C-alpha positions in Angstrom: -75.6 53.7 -1.3 -73.7 51.5 1.1 -75.5 48.3 2.2 -75.1 46.5 5.5 -75.1 42.8 5.5 -74.8 40.3 8.3 -73.2 36.9 7.8 -73.7 34.3 10.5 -70.9 31.8 10.9 -71.9 29.4 13.8 -71.8 31.8 16.7 -69.9 34.6 14.9 -71.7 37.5 13.4 -69.8 39.6 10.9 -71.0 43.0 9.8 -69.8 43.8 6.3 -70.2 47.2 4.8 -69.7 47.4 1.0 -70.6 49.5 -2.0 -70.5 48.8 -5.8 -67.1 50.6 -6.0 -65.6 48.0 -3.6 -66.1 45.2 -6.1 -65.4 47.1 -9.3 -62.1 46.7 -11.1 -59.3 49.1 -10.2 -56.4 50.6 -12.2 -52.9 49.2 -11.5 -50.6 51.9 -13.1 -50.5 54.4 -10.2 -46.7 53.9 -9.7 -46.0 54.6 -13.4 -48.3 57.6 -13.3 -46.5 59.0 -10.4 -43.1 58.5 -12.1 -44.4 60.3 -15.2 -45.7 63.2 -13.1 -42.3 63.5 -11.3 -40.6 63.6 -14.7 -43.0 66.2 -16.0 -42.4 68.4 -13.0 -38.6 68.2 -13.4 -38.8 69.0 -17.1 -41.6 71.6 -17.2 -42.3 72.7 -13.6 -40.7 76.1 -14.1 -42.3 76.9 -17.5 -45.2 79.3 -17.2 -46.7 78.0 -20.5 -46.9 74.5 -19.1 -49.3 73.2 -16.5 -48.2 70.1 -14.7 -50.7 68.2 -12.6 -51.0 64.6 -11.5 -51.8 62.6 -14.6 -51.7 65.4 -17.1 -49.5 67.9 -18.9 -51.0 71.0 -20.6 -49.2 73.2 -23.1 -50.6 76.7 -23.5 -48.6 77.5 -26.7 -49.5 74.4 -28.6 -53.0 74.3 -27.0 -52.8 70.7 -26.1 -53.7 68.7 -23.0 -52.2 65.2 -22.5 -54.0 62.9 -20.0 -52.4 59.7 -18.8 -55.0 56.8 -18.9 -55.1 53.1 -18.3 -57.3 50.6 -20.3 -59.9 48.9 -18.2 -59.7 45.7 -20.3 -63.3 45.6 -21.7 -63.4 42.9 -24.2 -64.9 42.6 -27.7 -68.5 43.5 -27.9 -68.9 44.5 -24.2 -71.1 47.4 -23.4 -69.3 50.8 -23.0 -71.1 53.8 -21.6 -68.0 55.8 -20.6 -64.9 56.6 -22.6 -62.8 58.1 -19.8 -63.5 58.1 -16.1 -61.6 59.1 -12.9 -59.5 56.3 -11.5 -61.6 56.2 -8.3 -64.8 55.6 -10.2 -66.8 52.5 -9.5 -67.8 52.2 -13.2 -64.7 50.5 -14.6 -66.8 47.6 -15.7 -68.5 49.7 -18.3 -65.8 52.2 -19.2 -62.9 52.1 -21.7 -60.3 54.1 -19.8 -59.4 55.3 -16.3 -57.8 58.7 -16.1 -55.0 59.4 -13.7 -56.0 63.1 -13.7 -58.9 64.3 -11.7 -61.9 65.6 -13.7 -61.6 69.0 -12.1 -57.9 69.1 -13.1 -58.8 68.2 -16.7 -61.3 71.1 -16.5 -58.5 73.4 -15.2 -56.2 72.3 -18.0 -58.7 73.0 -20.8 -59.2 76.5 -19.4 -55.4 76.8 -19.2 -55.1 76.3 -23.0 -57.8 79.0 -23.6 -61.1 77.2 -23.6 -64.1 78.6 -21.8 -66.6 76.0 -20.4 -70.2 76.1 -21.5 -73.2 74.6 -19.8 -74.1 70.9 -19.3 -77.5 69.4 -19.8 -80.0 69.9 -17.0 -83.4 68.3 -17.6 -84.8 69.8 -14.4 -84.1 73.3 -15.9 -85.6 72.2 -19.2 -82.1 72.4 -20.8 -81.8 69.3 -22.9 -78.7 70.2 -24.9 -75.0 70.7 -24.1 -73.1 73.9 -25.0 -69.4 74.7 -25.0 -66.3 74.9 -27.2 -65.5 71.8 -29.3 -62.7 69.5 -28.1 -61.1 66.6 -30.0 -59.9 63.5 -28.2 -57.2 61.3 -29.7 -55.6 58.2 -28.3 -51.8 57.5 -28.3 -50.5 54.1 -27.3 -47.5 53.9 -25.1 -44.3 53.9 -27.1 -46.0 55.2 -30.3 -46.1 58.7 -31.8 -49.3 58.4 -33.9 -52.8 58.9 -32.6 -56.3 57.9 -33.5 -59.8 59.4 -32.6 -61.2 58.0 -29.4 -64.5 57.4 -31.2 -62.9 54.5 -33.1 -62.9 52.5 -29.9 -66.7 52.3 -29.9 -68.9 50.3 -32.3 -72.6 51.2 -32.8 -74.4 47.9 -33.3 -77.4 49.7 -34.8 -75.3 51.0 -37.7 -72.4 48.6 -37.8 -70.0 51.6 -37.7 -67.8 53.3 -35.2 -69.0 56.5 -33.6 -69.0 59.6 -35.8 -65.7 61.5 -35.3 -67.5 64.7 -34.3 -65.4 65.4 -31.1 -66.9 66.6 -27.8 -68.1 69.8 -26.1 -66.4 71.3 -23.1 -69.3 71.9 -20.8 -67.6 71.4 -17.5 -69.3 69.5 -14.7 -71.8 71.3 -12.4 -70.8 72.4 -8.9 -72.2 71.2 -5.6 -72.6 73.5 -2.6 -69.9 73.4 0.2 -70.3 70.9 3.0 -71.4 72.1 6.4 -68.5 74.1 8.0 -66.6 74.4 4.7 -66.3 77.2 2.1 -65.2 75.4 -1.1 -67.8 74.4 -3.7 -67.3 70.9 -4.9 -66.8 69.7 -8.5 -69.5 67.1 -9.2 -67.4 64.8 -11.4 -64.7 64.5 -8.7 -67.1 63.1 -6.1 -70.3 61.9 -7.8 -70.5 58.7 -9.7 -69.8 57.9 -12.5 -67.0 60.5 -12.1 -67.0 60.8 -15.9 -64.6 62.9 -18.0 -66.1 61.8 -21.3 -69.2 59.7 -21.9 -71.2 58.4 -24.9 -74.4 60.2 -23.9 -75.5 63.5 -22.4 -74.1 63.1 -18.8 -74.7 66.2 -16.7 -71.7 65.4 -14.4 -69.2 64.9 -17.2 -66.4 67.3 -18.1 -66.9 66.7 -21.8 -70.2 66.0 -23.5 -71.2 64.6 -26.9 -72.1 67.3 -29.5 -75.7 66.2 -29.9 -78.7 65.4 -27.9 -78.7 61.8 -26.9 -80.0 60.2 -23.7 -78.5 57.3 -21.8 -81.6 55.2 -22.6 -81.2 55.8 -26.4 -77.8 54.3 -26.6 -77.8 51.8 -23.8 -77.0 48.3 -25.1 -76.2 49.6 -28.6 -72.6 50.9 -28.1 -70.0 48.3 -27.5 -66.2 47.9 -27.7 -65.0 47.8 -31.2 -63.6 44.3 -31.8 -61.1 45.6 -34.3 -59.5 48.0 -31.8 -59.6 46.5 -28.3 -57.2 47.6 -25.6 -55.4 45.2 -23.2 -56.3 45.7 -19.6 -53.6 47.6 -17.8 -52.2 49.2 -20.9 -51.1 52.8 -20.5 -52.2 55.3 -23.1 -52.3 59.1 -23.5 -55.5 61.0 -24.3 -54.5 64.1 -26.3 -57.1 66.9 -26.1 -57.0 69.8 -28.5 -59.5 72.5 -29.5 -61.9 71.3 -32.2 -62.8 73.1 -35.4 -65.7 75.4 -34.6 -66.4 75.8 -38.3 -67.7 72.3 -38.5 -70.1 72.8 -35.6 -73.5 74.5 -36.0 -73.6 77.4 -33.5 -76.5 77.5 -31.1 -78.9 80.4 -30.6 -81.0 81.1 -27.5 -84.6 82.2 -27.7 -87.1 82.9 -24.9 -90.8 82.7 -25.4 -92.8 84.7 -22.8 -96.5 84.5 -22.3 -98.2 87.7 -20.9 -101.7 88.2 -19.6 -103.5 91.5 -19.9 -105.0 93.4 -16.9 -108.5 92.2 -17.9 -109.1 88.7 -16.6 -110.9 87.8 -19.8 -108.3 89.4 -22.0 -106.4 87.1 -24.4 -102.8 86.1 -23.7 -100.0 87.6 -25.7 -96.6 86.1 -26.6 -93.2 87.6 -27.0 -90.3 85.9 -28.7 -86.8 87.2 -27.7 -83.3 86.2 -28.6 -80.4 86.0 -26.2 -80.7 88.6 -23.4 -83.9 90.3 -24.7 -83.5 91.2 -28.3 -87.1 91.2 -29.7 -87.8 88.8 -32.5 -91.6 88.6 -32.8 
């Protein structure tokens, strides 16, 4: 929320409007990102198997999405809640990487390579787990050909180890209704802070969620920048997104427990357990 402050200098009164995003660090590689986008358009713009969007390149045949990112410059041992956020996010002080691709464009690219989004967590709807196809995120430094799992950038101080390399789940961010007088629904991660593409906890607005149930409160203060693998602020990197191995993930099953009451007010309640869309179990 914006805050209005008044500063009195002798007889001068200045009204200053500010928000946390105004004082947060900002990425500096926009010019290079635009140059890379122009080059990608020139090289792949006419290829129907390639999707070229600002900050990303998706290859339908190889099933790979490459997102250009910039390191925020978090130092050794600093808290990190977000792995990859939109470049306009105000949370660069607690994120590893800015993305030059919009969250909704990352969503579009993952669909382009054949992935179908699942559903994000929603505590209000009593949905405390994330669902969707697995996605692996690997980091490639500028000028290098090799990659490493993005999880290696985060150290869990409780275990003394980096994050388990379990990949992520493509949930997709939820949608917001159109503004008055408009017809387009809005992609929450594009406009609602923290504008996250990938976080380290169950973030309802994020494009990619962690493949387990973990709240922000559970990990806050425990996950920090890995001192053995820090990234210089302003360094450009590529985040390579590919479908994960579904064999290694435990598939989820949906059950519904229904309580029925008989016509007699004093009658006992009965319960029905169903799977999926109504298959009776018990």
